[in-house]
C-alpha positions as CSV (number, residue, x, y, z in Angstrom):
1,M,50.1,92.2,71.6
2,N,51.0,89.4,69.3
3,T,54.0,88.3,71.5
4,I,51.7,88.2,74.5
5,R,49.1,86.1,72.6
6,T,51.9,83.7,71.4
7,T,53.3,83.3,74.9
8,L,49.8,82.6,76.4
9,T,49.1,80.1,73.6
10,N,52.3,78.3,74.3
11,L,51.7,78.2,78.0
12,I,48.2,76.7,77.8
13,S,48.5,74.6,74.7
14,T,47.6,71.0,75.3
15,Q,47.0,67.7,73.6
16,D,43.4,66.8,72.7
17,T,43.2,63.8,75.0
18,Y,41.5,62.8,78.2
19,S,44.5,60.9,79.5
20,S,45.9,64.0,81.2
21,L,42.8,64.1,83.4
22,A,43.8,60.7,84.9
23,L,47.1,62.2,86.0
24,R,45.9,65.7,86.9
25,L,43.2,64.7,89.4
26,P,45.1,62.4,91.7
27,L,48.3,64.4,91.4
28,G,46.4,67.6,92.2
29,I,44.7,66.1,95.2
30,I,48.0,64.7,96.6
31,F,49.9,67.9,96.0
32,A,47.1,70.1,97.4
33,A,46.8,67.9,100.5
34,H,50.6,67.9,101.1
35,G,50.8,71.6,100.6
36,A,47.9,72.1,103.1
37,Q,49.9,70.1,105.7
38,K,52.9,72.4,105.2
39,L,51.0,75.7,105.1
40,F,48.0,75.2,107.4
41,G,48.7,72.1,109.5
42,W,45.7,70.3,108.0
43,F,45.6,66.5,107.7
44,G,48.0,65.9,110.5
45,G,50.6,68.3,109.2
46,Y,52.8,70.7,111.2
47,G,51.9,74.0,109.6
48,L,54.3,76.6,108.4
49,Q,56.3,77.1,111.6
50,G,56.7,73.4,112.3
51,T,57.6,72.5,108.7
52,G,59.9,75.5,108.6
53,Q,61.8,74.3,111.7
54,W,62.1,70.9,110.1
55,M,63.4,72.3,106.8
56,A,65.9,74.4,108.6
57,S,67.1,71.3,110.5
58,I,67.9,69.6,107.3
59,G,69.7,72.6,105.8
60,L,67.0,74.2,103.7
61,E,67.3,77.7,105.1
62,P,65.6,80.0,105.8
63,G,63.2,77.2,106.9
64,V,59.9,79.1,107.1
65,L,60.5,80.7,103.6
66,M,61.4,77.2,102.2
67,A,58.3,75.7,103.8
68,A,56.1,78.6,102.4
69,L,57.6,78.1,98.9
70,A,57.2,74.3,98.9
71,G,53.8,74.4,100.6
72,S,52.5,77.1,98.2
73,A,53.8,75.3,95.1
74,E,52.1,72.1,96.3
75,F,48.8,73.6,97.6
76,F,48.1,76.1,94.9
77,G,49.8,74.0,92.2
78,G,47.6,71.1,93.2
79,L,44.4,73.2,92.9
80,L,45.5,74.5,89.5
81,L,46.2,70.9,88.3
82,I,42.8,69.8,89.4
83,A,41.3,72.6,87.3
84,G,43.7,72.1,84.5
85,L,44.8,75.8,84.5
86,L,48.3,76.7,83.5
87,T,49.0,72.9,83.7
88,R,52.5,73.0,82.0
89,P,54.1,75.7,84.1
90,V,52.5,74.5,87.3
91,A,53.7,70.9,86.6
92,L,57.2,72.2,85.9
93,V,57.2,74.0,89.3
94,L,55.9,70.8,91.0
95,A,58.5,68.6,89.2
96,F,61.3,70.9,90.5
97,T,59.8,70.8,94.0
98,M,59.8,67.0,93.9
99,L,63.4,66.9,92.6
100,I,64.5,69.1,95.5
101,A,62.6,66.8,98.0
102,I,64.1,63.7,96.5
103,V,67.7,65.0,96.5
104,S,67.6,66.8,99.9
105,V,65.5,64.3,101.9
106,H,64.9,60.9,100.4
107,L,67.8,59.9,98.0
108,G,70.1,58.7,100.8
109,N,67.4,56.3,102.1
110,G,67.2,54.2,99.0
111,L,64.2,53.6,96.8
112,F,61.5,52.2,99.1
113,M,59.1,54.3,101.2
114,S,59.4,51.9,104.1
115,N,62.9,53.5,104.6
116,N,61.7,57.0,103.8
117,G,63.1,56.4,100.3
118,Y,62.4,58.3,97.1
119,E,59.8,56.1,95.4
120,F,56.8,58.2,96.2
121,G,58.6,61.4,95.2
122,L,59.8,59.8,92.0
123,A,56.2,58.8,91.1
124,L,55.0,62.4,91.7
125,L,58.0,63.7,89.7
126,S,57.2,61.4,86.8
127,G,53.5,62.4,86.8
128,A,54.4,66.1,86.8
129,V,56.9,65.7,84.0
130,A,54.3,63.8,81.9
131,L,52.0,66.8,82.4
132,V,54.7,69.2,81.4
133,I,54.9,67.2,78.1
134,S,51.2,66.7,77.5
135,G,49.5,69.7,79.0
136,G,46.1,69.7,80.7
137,G,44.2,67.7,78.0
138,S,40.7,67.9,76.7
139,A,39.0,68.3,80.1
140,S,40.9,71.3,81.3
141,V,40.6,75.1,81.6
142,D,43.7,75.3,79.4
143,R,41.9,73.6,76.6
144,W,38.9,75.9,76.9
145,L,41.2,78.9,76.9
146,S,43.4,77.8,74.1
147,T,40.3,77.3,71.8
148,R,39.1,80.8,72.7
149,V,42.5,82.3,72.0
150,A,42.8,80.5,68.7
151,K,39.3,81.7,67.7
152,Q,40.2,85.3,68.6
153,S,43.5,85.0,66.7
154,R,41.7,83.8,63.6
155,N,39.2,86.7,63.9
156,F,42.0,89.2,64.4
157,V,44.0,87.9,61.4
158,H,41.0,87.7,59.0
159,R,39.4,91.1,59.7
160,P,38.9,93.2,56.7
161,A,40.9,96.4,56.6
């Protein structure tokens, strides 16, 4: 039980600051919207089949599975970032997703977005890495949970025999 509590505490630990909120909200919205394009075809996207065909065409096979993984990471990860729940592991998954996008799609086009370059992916990668380091911050579900876990740990440790 102690190992589970320690693991949970490490996953949801966060710095006591509001600056993470300034990253979480816009990144969460952007990631959720891009994931919705891939999964559901919302906001002008191609949906799972269309995105899967495109991913297969650039060598990410099986295309539909890769689209489902990337779309799910972005959509559900974006929603979790907005809430500030499991911020560090979610941000790590999103950083990895952006790294794959940069290397497999954008790197050969140079930096600038006007040439389908990697600048937008790099900005998202940087924000995600910052959240891996800082956690969800004061205004997050992670913070609320970590204070509850810490209180329960203190009560558990200080119980009379």
